[in-house]
N, C-alpha and C positions, 0 to 999 in steps of 0.2 A: 499152776500150783495154788492151792487154797490156803489161806491163813485165817487166824481168828478174827482178823480185821475185815474180812469179807462179810458185809452186813447180810447178804442173802443166805448165809449158812449159819448165822448165829441164832440159837434157839434157847428158850427158857421162860420162866414165869416173870410176870410183873406183879409184885406183892405190895399191898398197902403197908406203909411204914409202921413198924412196931415189933412187938415180941415175936410174932409168928414169922414175919419177914426176916428178922435176924436169925431165927432158928433154921428157916429154910435155906438161907444163904450158907450158914455153917454146914448144914447137912449136904448141900450140893457140893461144897468144897471137899467134904469127906467122901461122898459117894462117887465123885468123879476125880479121884486122886490122880495126879500126874497130868491133868488137863488144865488149861488156862480157864479160870472162871472170872468173868468181868462183872462187876457190880457198879451200877450207876445209881447213886443215891440222890433223890430229889426230895422236895419238901414233904410230899405226901405218899410217895411210893419208891420202891427200889426195883430197878430193872436188872435181872440176872441173866447173863448170856454165856453160853458155851458153844463152841464150834460144832456143828453137825448133830450132836446128840447130848442131851442132859437128862440124867436120872436122879430122882430124889426118893428115898425110902421113907415111908411113914415112921418106921422104927427109929431111924436116924434123927428125924425131926423131933420125935418124942424124947429121945435121949438128950437132945439139946435143951428141951423145955422141962424135962423132968416129969413128964406125964404122957399118957397115950395120946396119939394124934390120929385122926381119921381123914379120909379124902375130903369130907365136908368141911373140916377145920381149915384145910388148905384152900379149898375152893372159895370159901367165904371171904378169904383175904387175898384172893388172886383175881383182880378185875380183868386181867388180860394176860396174854402170853404170846411168844413168837414161835412159829413153827407149827407142826402138827402135834397133837397131844394123844397119848395112849395111856389110859389108866390100866393099871395092873393090880393084882391082889396085894402086892407089897409096896407099891409106890406109883409114881407118875413118871412117864418118859416123854420127853419133848424131842422131836426129830425134825430134820430139815426136809426129808423126803419120805 
């Protein structure tokens, strides 16, 4: 049985601390409703983790910020991530496999 605590299956972005990180975290919580979202806050970054798959929509992040957000806005504030990344027209998907 796999649980959210299995580090090998946790995926998601590592965001520079700040406004964009806060908005991405809120958006991930909304876009992955019903799933456990783990946020580890550090001095300069926030590691966001979801078991197996994590999706974040640009529109949801924009709603949190009150302005339009592009892939470039998120990438510029995402120095790392866990899992495999798939960019899609409407968002970013992080997957374990």
